[in-house]
N, C-alpha and C positions, 0 to 999 in steps of 0.2 A: 598870530598863527594859532595860538592856543585857543583863542575864542572861536575861530573858525572850526576847529575840531569839536569843541563843545556844541556848537550849533548844528554840526553835522550829526552828532550823536542824538541831539534833541530832535532833529528832523527824522531820523530813523525810528526813534521811539514814537514820534507822532504818527508816522506811517503805520507802524505796527498797531497802535491803539485804534486808529481810524479803521483799518482793515478788520481788526478783531471785532470792533463795535458793529460794523456793517454786517459781518457774517453772523455774529451772535444774535442779531435782531431776528433772525429766522426762528431760533429755538428759545431764546431768553429775552423777549422784548422788554422786560422790566429792568434789566441790567445794562443792556446794550447802549442806550443813550448816554449813560454816565461814562462808560468806557470811551465811546466815540467823542464825547465832549472834552474829555481830558486830552485826547489826541488832537483835537482842533485847537485847543489852547496852546499846546506845545508847538503846533505847526505855525500858528500866527506869530508866536514869539520868535520862532526860528526864522520865518520869512521877513519879519520886520528888521531883525538884526543882521540879516545877510543881504540887504538890498544892494543893487548895483549902483555904484557911485561914479561911474565913468561918463564919458561924453558921447558914446555911441548911441545914436537915436534908435537903431534897431533893437539893441539889447535893452534899452530903457522901455521900449514898447512891449517887448516880450516879458520883461519883468512886471510891467503893469498888468498884462494879461494874467500872469501867474498869480499876482496878488488879488485880482478880481476873482479868480478861481478859488483862492484861499478864503476869501470873504463869503463865497457861496456855500462853504461848508458850515457856516453858522446857522442859516435857515434850515439846513439839513438836520442839524442837531435839534432844532426846535420841533420840526415835523416828526422826528423820531420820538420826542417826548410826548407829543399829543397823539401819537399812533395814527398819523396820516400817511398814506402811501405816496404822497407827493415827494417825499424825501428821495425816493429812488430816481425820479426824473431830474431833480436838481443835482444830485450826486453824479449822475451820468453826464450832465452838462459840464460840471466842474472837472470831472475826470477827462473829458475830451479836451477841454482847454489846457489842462495840465499836460496831456499827451502831446498836443501840438507844440506847446512851448518847450517841452523837454527835447523834442526832436530838432527844433529850430535853434535854440540857444547855444548848445555846445559847439555847433559848427562855427559860430561866430567868435566864441571865447578863445 
């Protein structure tokens, strides 16, 4: 139970860093990729350690979709570093995947 609390806090920090990095890219593009990347690392650690281990096929599929969305955040960080605007499109796709899984998964749990 204590580990779950730790990963929930890590997830909240990750979300804060990711959001801050994405917004700061508008005014401080030289610092934003670093803040965003720290958030992505926290998010990947949090997601790996809180994977669903049950037998429900639907929850496993949603968890896989969520993990794919998490992996999409990595190229976003790269494109932020190289100052390519493609990061916006990839981040939007990842956010839509996260949104779909967040609405579908809690109803099953």
